[in-house]
C-alpha positions in Angstrom: 22.1 -20.3 23.0 23.2 -23.1 20.5 23.2 -21.9 16.8 20.9 -22.0 14.0 21.2 -24.9 11.6 21.2 -22.9 7.9 19.1 -24.0 5.8 19.5 -23.0 2.0 17.0 -24.0 -0.7 17.5 -25.1 -4.1 15.0 -24.9 -6.3 14.4 -25.8 -10.0 12.7 -27.5 -12.2 10.9 -31.4 -11.8 11.0 -32.5 -15.3 13.8 -34.6 -16.6 17.2 -31.7 -18.1 20.9 -33.7 -17.6 22.3 -30.1 -17.9 20.1 -28.8 -14.9 20.5 -31.7 -12.6 24.4 -31.7 -13.4 23.8 -28.2 -12.0 21.9 -29.3 -9.2 23.7 -31.7 -8.3 26.9 -29.0 -8.1 25.1 -26.9 -6.2 24.3 -29.8 -4.0 27.2 -30.3 -3.3 28.5 -26.9 -2.2 25.8 -26.4 0.3 26.6 -29.5 1.6 30.4 -28.2 2.3 29.3 -24.8 3.5 27.5 -26.4 6.4 23.8 -25.6 4.8 20.8 -27.8 5.2 19.3 -28.3 1.8 15.4 -28.4 1.6 14.1 -28.1 -2.0 10.2 -29.3 -3.0 11.5 -33.1 -2.2 10.5 -34.7 -5.5 12.4 -35.2 -8.7 14.6 -33.6 -11.2 16.7 -30.6 -10.1 15.1 -31.6 -6.6 16.2 -34.9 -6.3 20.0 -34.4 -7.9 20.1 -31.3 -5.5 19.5 -34.2 -2.7 22.1 -36.6 -3.9 24.4 -34.1 -4.7 24.1 -32.3 -0.7 24.6 -36.8 0.3 27.6 -37.6 -1.4 29.4 -34.8 0.7 27.6 -36.0 3.9 24.5 -33.1 3.6 21.3 -32.8 5.3 18.1 -32.7 3.3 14.7 -31.6 3.7 11.7 -32.1 1.4 8.6 -30.0 1.2 6.2 -32.5 -0.2 3.3 -31.1 -2.0 1.4 -34.3 -1.0 0.5 -36.9 2.3 3.0 -39.3 1.7 6.2 -39.4 2.8 7.5 -41.9 -0.1 6.4 -39.5 -2.5 9.5 -38.0 -1.4 13.1 -39.1 -3.7 15.7 -41.4 -1.7 17.9 -38.9 -1.0 15.8 -36.6 1.2 16.5 -37.5 4.5 13.2 -35.5 6.7 10.1 -35.6 4.0 7.4 -33.2 5.5 4.3 -33.8 3.3 2.3 -30.6 3.6 -0.9 -31.3 1.5 -1.4 -28.4 -0.1 0.4 -28.7 -3.5 2.4 -25.6 -5.2 1.4 -23.8 -1.9 3.9 -25.3 -0.6 6.3 -23.4 -2.5 6.1 -20.2 -0.5 7.4 -23.1 2.4 9.9 -23.4 0.6 11.1 -19.9 0.1 10.0 -18.4 3.3 12.2 -20.8 5.7 15.2 -20.6 3.5 17.8 -18.3 4.5 19.7 -18.6 1.2 17.7 -19.3 -1.6 19.7 -20.8 -5.1 17.3 -20.4 -8.4 18.2 -23.2 -11.2 16.7 -23.2 -14.1 13.3 -24.0 -13.4 9.6 -23.2 -15.0 6.4 -21.1 -13.3 6.8 -23.3 -10.0 10.7 -22.4 -9.4 9.3 -18.8 -10.6 6.8 -18.5 -7.8 9.3 -19.6 -5.5 11.6 -16.2 -6.4 9.2 -14.2 -6.3 8.1 -15.5 -2.7 11.3 -15.5 -1.3 11.8 -12.1 -3.0 8.5 -10.9 -0.7 10.1 -12.3 1.9 13.2 -10.4 1.9 15.7 -13.7 1.5 18.8 -13.2 -0.7 18.0 -15.6 -4.0 20.6 -16.3 -6.6 20.3 -16.5 -9.7 21.2 -19.4 -11.9 19.1 -20.0 -14.2 18.6 -17.0 -16.5 16.0 -15.3 -15.2 17.1 -12.2 -13.9 14.2 -10.7 -12.1 14.7 -7.5 -10.1 16.3 -8.2 -6.6 17.8 -11.1 -7.5 21.8 -11.7 -7.0 22.9 -12.9 -10.2 25.6 -15.4 -10.9 27.7 -14.9 -14.1 28.9 -19.2 -13.0 29.4 -21.9 -10.6 32.5 -20.5 -9.1 31.0 -17.5 -8.9 28.0 -18.8 -7.2 30.2 -20.8 -4.8 31.7 -17.9 -3.0 28.2 -16.0 -3.4 27.0 -18.7 -1.0 29.7 -18.9 1.6 30.1 -15.0 1.9 26.0 -15.3 2.5 26.5 -18.3 4.4 29.3 -16.6 7.0 26.9 -12.9 7.3 24.6 -15.7 8.7 26.6 -17.2 11.1 28.4 -13.6 11.6 24.5 -12.4 12.1 23.6 -15.1 14.8 23.8 -14.7 18.2 
C-alpha cells in the first residue's frame, strides 16, 4: 500500500506585511524540507510567500481558491483548485490538512484555526494567537522541531 502524502496548511494574512511574509517564506521552506505538501488559500500575502518558500526547496503547493478562476492563484501554486465558495473555503483548508501552521493574520486566519481545532488537527501557533488547544511555538527553531516531530508521528501512524 502506498504511503499517503502529508498536507501541511500554512495560514496567515493576505495583506502586505513584510515581517509575516518573511516568516511565511521560511515556513514554506521547512514544509518542503520535511516532505510535506503545502496547502493554503492560494492568493497573496503570507500564502504567496509560503508557496514561494516551498518552491525554492523543491516542494509542491496546493491553493484552495475562494473564487472560480485558476488564474487567481499566486504564481507559486502548483495545483490551483477554485472552490467558488469564498471564505467558506477556509473549512476545506483546515479539514484537508494533517498539520496547520498559523501565522499572524486576521478573521480568515482565525476561522481556519478554529476549524482546525474543531476537526482535531494539530494547530501550531506562530502568530501569537494563544487560543486554547493550539500548540505554541516561541520561535522559528522550535516551530521547525515541532513540525518535524508531527510529520514523523503522522508517517509512523500510516500503514
